[in-house]
C-alpha positions as CSV (number, residue, x, y, z in Angstrom):
1,X,80.0,109.9,9.2
2,X,82.7,109.5,11.9
3,X,86.3,110.4,11.0
4,X,89.1,107.9,11.0
5,X,90.8,109.7,13.9
6,X,87.5,109.6,16.0
7,X,87.3,105.9,15.3
8,X,90.9,105.3,16.5
9,X,90.3,107.3,19.6
10,X,87.2,105.2,20.4
11,X,89.1,102.0,19.9
12,X,91.9,103.2,22.2
13,X,89.4,104.1,24.9
14,X,87.7,100.7,24.6
15,X,91.1,99.0,24.9
16,X,92.1,101.1,28.0
17,X,88.7,100.2,29.6
18,X,89.3,96.4,28.9
19,X,92.9,96.6,30.2
20,X,91.8,98.3,33.4
21,X,89.3,95.5,34.0
22,X,92.1,92.9,34.0
23,X,94.8,94.7,36.0
24,X,96.9,92.3,37.9
25,X,98.9,93.1,41.1
26,X,100.4,96.4,42.1
27,X,101.8,98.2,39.0
28,X,102.9,101.2,41.2
29,X,105.3,99.4,43.4
30,X,108.4,101.4,44.3
31,X,111.8,101.0,45.9
32,X,112.0,103.5,48.8
33,X,114.4,104.1,51.7
34,X,112.0,101.9,53.8
35,X,112.3,99.0,51.3
36,X,110.1,97.7,48.5
37,X,106.7,99.5,48.8
38,X,104.1,97.2,47.4
39,X,100.3,96.5,47.8
40,X,99.5,92.9,48.4
41,X,96.3,90.9,49.0
42,X,97.0,89.9,52.6
43,X,95.3,86.6,53.5
44,X,95.7,85.6,57.2
45,X,96.4,81.9,57.6
46,X,96.7,79.5,60.6
47,X,99.4,76.8,61.1
48,X,97.8,73.4,60.5
49,X,100.9,71.2,60.8
50,X,104.7,71.4,61.3
51,X,106.7,68.5,59.9
52,X,110.2,67.6,58.5
53,X,112.0,69.7,61.1
54,X,115.7,70.3,60.4
55,X,117.9,72.7,62.4
56,X,117.4,75.6,60.0
57,X,114.1,74.7,58.2
58,X,110.7,73.0,58.6
59,X,107.7,72.2,56.5
60,X,104.7,74.4,57.5
61,X,101.2,73.6,56.4
62,X,98.8,76.6,56.6
63,X,95.0,76.7,56.3
64,X,92.7,79.5,55.2
65,X,89.0,79.3,55.0
66,X,89.2,78.7,51.2
67,X,92.6,77.0,50.6
68,X,95.6,75.2,52.1
69,X,99.2,75.8,51.4
70,X,102.5,74.0,52.3
71,X,105.9,75.7,52.4
72,X,109.4,75.0,53.6
73,X,110.3,77.8,56.0
74,X,114.0,78.6,56.3
75,X,115.4,80.3,59.4
76,X,115.1,80.1,63.1
77,X,112.2,78.1,64.6
78,X,109.1,80.4,64.6
79,X,107.7,81.1,68.1
80,X,104.6,83.2,68.9
81,X,103.9,84.2,65.3
82,X,100.8,85.2,63.3
83,X,101.0,84.2,59.6
84,X,99.7,85.5,56.3
85,X,100.2,85.0,52.6
86,X,100.8,88.3,50.7
87,X,99.5,87.5,47.2
88,X,101.3,89.5,44.5
89,X,99.3,88.7,41.3
90,X,95.8,89.3,42.6
91,X,93.1,90.7,40.3
92,X,92.6,94.4,41.0
93,X,89.1,95.6,41.8
94,X,89.2,99.3,42.9
95,X,90.8,99.4,46.3
96,X,90.4,95.7,46.8
97,X,92.0,92.6,45.3
98,X,90.8,89.1,44.7
99,X,91.8,85.6,43.8
100,X,89.4,83.4,41.9
101,X,89.2,79.8,40.7
102,X,88.2,81.1,37.2
103,X,91.8,82.2,36.5
104,X,92.9,78.6,36.1
105,X,96.5,79.1,37.2
106,X,97.9,79.3,40.7
107,X,98.5,82.7,42.4
108,X,101.9,83.7,43.7
109,X,102.8,85.2,47.1
110,X,105.1,85.6,50.0
111,X,105.0,84.0,53.4
112,X,104.6,86.8,55.9
113,X,104.8,86.7,59.7
114,X,104.0,89.0,62.6
115,X,104.6,88.9,66.3
116,X,101.3,87.4,67.7
117,X,101.5,89.9,70.6
118,X,101.8,92.9,68.4
119,X,99.3,95.6,69.0
120,X,96.2,95.4,66.7
121,X,96.6,99.1,66.2
122,X,100.0,98.8,64.7
123,X,100.1,99.6,61.0
124,X,100.5,96.7,58.6
125,X,103.6,98.4,57.1
126,X,105.3,97.9,60.5
127,X,103.6,94.7,61.6
128,X,104.3,92.2,58.7
129,X,107.7,91.0,57.5
130,X,108.6,88.6,54.7
131,X,109.8,85.1,55.8
132,X,112.3,83.1,53.8
133,X,111.0,80.0,52.1
134,X,112.6,77.3,50.0
135,X,110.0,77.6,47.2
136,X,107.8,80.4,45.9
137,X,104.4,80.3,47.6
138,X,101.6,79.3,45.2
139,X,97.8,79.2,45.9
140,X,95.1,77.4,44.1
141,X,91.9,79.0,45.4
142,X,88.8,76.9,44.9
143,X,86.6,79.9,45.5
144,X,86.5,83.7,45.1
145,X,88.4,85.5,47.9
146,X,88.3,89.3,48.1
147,X,90.0,91.6,50.6
148,X,91.1,95.2,50.9
149,X,94.7,95.7,49.7
150,X,97.5,96.1,52.2
151,X,100.5,98.4,51.8
152,X,103.8,96.7,52.9
153,X,107.5,97.6,52.9
154,X,109.5,94.5,52.3
C-alpha cells in the first residue's frame, strides 16, 4: 500500500503539471536599469485606417491576419512607423506563446512601434517601444495564433 506522504507528493506533482500547462504571460518579468524586462507575444500589425484626428491623438485601426484592433493613439503624429501588439496574457507553450479563441475572454496588450527604416538585424529589445494609448489594447482572436516570444525592455 502507498503511504499518505507518497500520495500527497503525487497529488502535488499532478497539480504542478496541470498549473504548468496553463501558464499565462511572463511570470519572470523584472525591473532592470534598462526598464521593465518582459517577454511578450509580438504580433506585427498594419495600419488599416486613421480617423478622428486631433492635434495630440488619433484613432488607429490595425489589421492582423487573424484579428482587427482599434485604439486611440496619444502623442505626436506617427510617421514612417512599423506597428505591433505586444500581448501580455498569452498562453505559454515552451518558448512560444499563443492566443486562442477557446479562452473566451479578450487578450490584453500594448501598442508598440518601430522606425520602419530600422535595420532588420536590430534586436527587438532596441527596436520596439511602447506607444501611449487612451485605452488598454484588447484582442479577440477568432483563431489560434502562435509565435515565438520576444524579450522587450519597456
